[in-house]
MARTI-943878 format. One record per residue (C-alpha): x, y negated, z; residue number from 1. Coordinates in Angstrom, 2 decimals, always signed. Layout:
BEGIN
((X,Y,Z),NUM)
...
//
This chain:
BEGIN
((+45.65,-34.52,+11.23),1)
((+43.06,-36.45,+13.25),2)
((+40.96,-36.98,+10.12),3)
((+41.05,-33.24,+9.44),4)
((+39.80,-32.54,+12.98),5)
((+36.99,-35.04,+12.52),6)
((+35.99,-33.33,+9.28),7)
((+35.94,-29.88,+10.92),8)
((+33.89,-31.22,+13.84),9)
((+31.42,-32.79,+11.40),10)
((+30.99,-29.48,+9.53),11)
((+30.47,-27.53,+12.77),12)
((+27.91,-30.03,+14.14),13)
((+26.07,-30.09,+10.81),14)
((+25.93,-26.29,+10.76),15)
((+24.55,-26.22,+14.32),16)
((+21.89,-28.79,+13.48),17)
((+20.85,-26.87,+10.37),18)
((+20.66,-23.66,+12.40),19)
((+18.56,-25.29,+15.09),20)
((+16.35,-26.81,+12.44),21)
((+15.32,-23.38,+11.25),22)
((+13.53,-22.91,+14.54),23)
((+10.70,-25.00,+13.13),24)
((+10.22,-22.72,+10.13),25)
((+10.46,-18.98,+9.63),26)
((+13.72,-18.10,+7.88),27)
((+13.40,-16.28,+4.54),28)
((+16.48,-14.39,+3.47),29)
((+16.92,-14.20,-0.27),30)
((+19.17,-11.92,-2.28),31)
((+20.32,-12.24,-5.91),32)
((+17.42,-12.00,-8.35),33)
((+17.30,-8.68,-10.20),34)
((+16.40,-8.59,-13.89),35)
((+12.63,-8.46,-14.40),36)
((+10.18,-8.06,-17.28),37)
((+9.30,-11.77,-17.19),38)
((+11.94,-14.28,-16.15),39)
((+11.26,-15.82,-12.76),40)
((+8.44,-13.37,-11.98),41)
((+7.96,-10.08,-10.18),42)
((+5.23,-8.39,-12.19),43)
((+3.41,-5.74,-10.17),44)
((+0.95,-3.13,-11.40),45)
((-1.91,-2.11,-9.12),46)
((-5.38,-0.59,-9.35),47)
((-7.45,-3.28,-7.64),48)
((-10.32,-1.01,-6.58),49)
((-8.90,+0.28,-3.32),50)
((-9.59,-1.96,-0.32),51)
((-8.09,-2.73,+2.12),52)
((-4.95,-2.28,-0.01),53)
((-6.03,-4.07,-3.17),54)
((-9.22,-5.43,-4.63),55)
((-10.33,-8.35,-6.75),56)
((-12.65,-10.94,-5.26),57)
((-13.69,-13.26,-8.05),58)
((-10.42,-14.18,-9.75),59)
((-8.29,-13.54,-6.68),60)
((-6.46,-10.35,-5.69),61)
((-6.53,-9.60,-1.96),62)
((-5.39,-6.79,+0.31),63)
((-2.51,-5.32,+2.26),64)
((-0.48,-4.43,-0.85),65)
((-1.16,-7.86,-2.36),66)
((+0.24,-9.61,+0.72),67)
((+3.20,-7.23,+0.85),68)
((+3.97,-7.77,-2.85),69)
((+3.82,-11.53,-2.33),70)
((+6.32,-11.33,+0.52),71)
((+8.67,-9.13,-1.52),72)
((+8.53,-11.59,-4.44),73)
((+9.19,-14.53,-2.11),74)
((+12.32,-12.91,-0.72),75)
((+13.59,-12.24,-4.23),76)
((+12.99,-15.86,-5.20),77)
((+10.34,-14.81,-7.72),78)
((+6.71,-15.65,-8.43),79)
((+4.28,-12.77,-8.03),80)
((+2.18,-11.74,-10.99),81)
((-0.35,-8.89,-10.69),82)
((-1.50,-6.64,-13.53),83)
((-4.73,-4.75,-12.79),84)
((-4.37,-1.24,-14.23),85)
((-6.53,+1.91,-13.81),86)
((-4.90,+4.35,-11.39),87)
((-4.21,+7.08,-13.96),88)
((-2.31,+4.63,-16.19),89)
((-0.06,+3.06,-13.55),90)
((+3.05,+5.21,-14.07),91)
((+2.64,+5.15,-17.87),92)
((+2.49,+1.35,-17.79),93)
((+5.55,+1.13,-15.56),94)
((+7.62,+3.29,-17.89),95)
((+6.40,+1.21,-20.84),96)
((+7.78,-1.94,-19.11),97)
((+4.38,-3.58,-18.71),98)
((+5.44,-4.53,-15.18),99)
((+8.41,-4.21,-12.87),100)
((+6.94,-2.20,-10.03),101)
((+3.89,-0.37,-8.75),102)
((+2.59,-1.50,-5.36),103)
((-0.75,+0.26,-5.09),104)
((-0.91,+2.70,-2.14),105)
((+1.37,+4.89,-4.22),106)
((+2.17,+8.45,-3.17),107)
((+4.14,+10.39,-5.76),108)
((+3.41,+14.10,-5.89),109)
((+6.21,+16.69,-6.33),110)
((+5.35,+17.20,-10.00),111)
((+5.74,+13.47,-10.66),112)
((+8.62,+12.58,-8.38),113)
((+11.20,+12.48,-11.18),114)
((+9.18,+10.11,-13.36),115)
((+9.90,+7.01,-11.29),116)
((+12.16,+5.85,-8.47),117)
((+10.70,+5.18,-5.02),118)
((+11.49,+2.58,-2.39),119)
((+11.85,+3.37,+1.27),120)
((+8.36,+4.16,+2.68),121)
((+6.40,+1.15,+3.91),122)
((+3.37,+2.82,+5.53),123)
((+2.54,+6.32,+6.77),124)
((-0.46,+7.93,+5.12),125)
((-2.70,+10.69,+6.38),126)
((-6.10,+11.79,+5.17),127)
((-9.35,+11.32,+7.06),128)
((-12.84,+12.73,+6.77),129)
((-15.59,+10.13,+6.98),130)
((-19.19,+11.04,+7.91),131)
((-22.36,+9.34,+9.07),132)
((-22.47,+8.61,+12.80),133)
((-25.16,+11.19,+13.48),134)
((-23.14,+13.96,+11.79),135)
((-21.86,+16.92,+13.84),136)
((-18.91,+17.61,+11.49),137)
((-15.69,+17.74,+13.51),138)
((-13.42,+20.07,+11.54),139)
((-12.52,+21.17,+8.03),140)
((-14.35,+24.47,+8.52),141)
((-17.58,+22.55,+9.19),142)
((-17.49,+21.15,+5.65),143)
((-18.87,+24.56,+4.62),144)
((-22.27,+24.15,+2.96),145)
((-21.75,+20.38,+2.62),146)
((-21.45,+17.98,-0.31),147)
((-18.08,+16.21,-0.14),148)
((-17.06,+13.09,-2.05),149)
((-13.51,+12.39,-3.24),150)
((-11.77,+9.95,-5.55),151)
((-10.71,+11.48,-8.87),152)
((-7.10,+12.67,-9.00),153)
((-6.42,+11.63,-5.40),154)
((-4.80,+13.35,-2.42),155)
((-8.30,+13.66,-0.97),156)
((-9.44,+15.63,-4.01),157)
((-6.42,+17.94,-3.79),158)
((-7.00,+18.53,-0.07),159)
((-10.69,+19.31,-0.61),160)
((-10.02,+21.64,-3.54),161)
((-7.40,+23.37,-1.40),162)
((-9.95,+23.92,+1.37),163)
((-12.36,+25.48,-1.09),164)
((-9.66,+27.77,-2.48),165)
((-8.75,+28.74,+1.10),166)
((-12.31,+29.95,+1.72),167)
((-14.22,+26.95,+3.06),168)
((-17.54,+27.25,+1.23),169)
((-18.03,+23.62,+0.27),170)
((-21.38,+23.28,-1.50),171)
((-20.19,+20.60,-3.95),172)
((-17.10,+18.48,-4.52),173)
((-18.32,+15.25,-6.06),174)
((-15.64,+13.11,-7.75),175)
((-15.75,+9.31,-8.16),176)
((-13.77,+6.90,-10.31),177)
((-13.48,+4.67,-7.25),178)
((-13.91,+5.62,-3.60),179)
((-16.21,+2.62,-3.11),180)
((-19.01,+4.55,-4.84),181)
((-18.39,+7.51,-2.54),182)
((-18.94,+5.32,+0.52),183)
((-22.22,+4.10,-0.99),184)
((-23.38,+7.67,-1.60),185)
((-22.37,+8.71,+1.92),186)
((-24.52,+5.93,+3.38),187)
((-27.39,+6.90,+1.04),188)
((-27.11,+10.59,+2.09),189)
((-26.23,+11.74,-1.43),190)
((-23.13,+13.39,+0.08),191)
((-22.43,+14.61,+3.61),192)
((-18.78,+13.58,+3.94),193)
((-15.89,+12.06,+2.03),194)
((-12.14,+12.65,+2.15),195)
((-9.72,+9.83,+1.51),196)
((-6.63,+8.02,+2.86),197)
((-6.92,+7.29,+6.58),198)
((-6.28,+3.50,+6.30),199)
((-9.15,+3.23,+3.81),200)
((-11.55,+5.40,+5.80),201)
((-10.67,+3.53,+9.01),202)
((-11.19,+0.15,+7.31),203)
((-14.67,+0.99,+6.00),204)
((-15.88,+2.92,+9.06),205)
((-15.17,-0.18,+11.19),206)
((-17.24,-2.34,+8.84),207)
((-20.18,-0.01,+8.30),208)
((-22.21,+0.58,+11.45),209)
((-23.52,+3.99,+10.40),210)
((-20.16,+5.62,+9.46),211)
((-17.32,+7.09,+11.53),212)
((-14.00,+8.91,+11.19),213)
((-14.75,+12.57,+11.93),214)
((-11.13,+13.75,+12.07),215)
((-7.66,+13.14,+10.60),216)
((-5.57,+15.52,+8.48),217)
((-1.82,+15.02,+8.94),218)
((+0.05,+15.02,+5.62),219)
((+3.54,+13.73,+6.41),220)
((+3.20,+11.44,+3.39),221)
((+3.84,+7.72,+3.06),222)
((+3.26,+4.87,+0.62),223)
((+6.22,+3.59,-1.42),224)
((+6.93,+1.00,-4.10),225)
((+7.60,+2.58,-7.50),226)
((+10.09,+1.28,-10.08),227)
((+11.49,+2.68,-13.30),228)
((+14.20,+5.33,-13.04),229)
((+17.62,+3.72,-13.39),230)
((+16.49,+0.24,-12.30),231)
((+18.74,+0.40,-9.24),232)
((+19.21,-3.37,-8.91),233)
((+15.48,-3.93,-8.48),234)
((+15.07,-0.90,-6.22),235)
((+17.87,-2.07,-3.92),236)
((+16.44,-5.59,-3.86),237)
((+12.96,-4.31,-2.94),238)
((+14.38,-2.11,-0.18),239)
((+16.28,-5.10,+1.22),240)
((+13.15,-7.24,+1.08),241)
((+11.07,-4.56,+2.83),242)
((+13.67,-4.33,+5.59),243)
((+13.64,-8.12,+6.01),244)
((+9.82,-8.23,+6.08),245)
((+9.75,-5.67,+8.89),246)
((+12.56,-7.30,+10.87),247)
((+11.15,-10.83,+10.94),248)
((+7.66,-9.79,+12.11),249)
((+5.83,-10.45,+8.83),250)
((+5.02,-6.76,+8.34),251)
((+3.32,-6.56,+11.76),252)
((+1.16,-9.59,+10.92),253)
((+0.06,-8.10,+7.58),254)
((-0.84,-4.79,+9.26),255)
((-2.88,-6.50,+11.95),256)
((-4.63,-8.66,+9.36),257)
((-5.86,-5.72,+7.27),258)
((-5.95,-2.75,+9.65),259)
((-6.67,-4.50,+12.95),260)
((-3.62,-2.86,+14.51),261)
((+0.10,-2.30,+14.04),262)
((+0.78,+1.37,+13.23),263)
//
């Protein structure tokens, strides 16, 4: 009986020491690994032309979504692998099993919402209008007579087309394969304004001395992780990982790193 008590005491003390030992390192909770395209890996599709969310610097992928994807993979006990895919091909590639998930500032429109399954939202998204600092544009109506840049097939393009259809006499809607070229043209006075996701506009306007955010358009939208329909095990695992990332403070650190603030 005494030996049994000693054994129990040993187990309890060991457990306490292990618990206290975690104070030196951040705890990472892991859940059972879901089935993935490549064993031991979480393969993620993203269009790496959209800083601060994702871009390629040399051979390295960097950005908010890249860091978030890495943390999700870590909590699933998997190694992150990124596949750089043009934006228009992301959902097609996912359904063709070229990768497990899309983490690429993804907002699914109503016409596409049944094509893939979505995680819980991980970041609110609104649109913003970016102009040069000496511009007097302060409202959507004041885009009348102006040349406006948008990224092809983006929420910014849809918003701008909607304004034109609603009667705002926009002189020209200029579309770009990547919003980076639109920022260059805005600085060079080729266009008068551009419309894109607020986090992107905010990121570039802080880094370019001659640009500013003119105003924000509330959309009620948010970014999500996309997975194939029916892949519930992976979807549940990603949702669990996202919850863990937010709870342990990692999410706040990633936001502050890339956006300069915690939304």
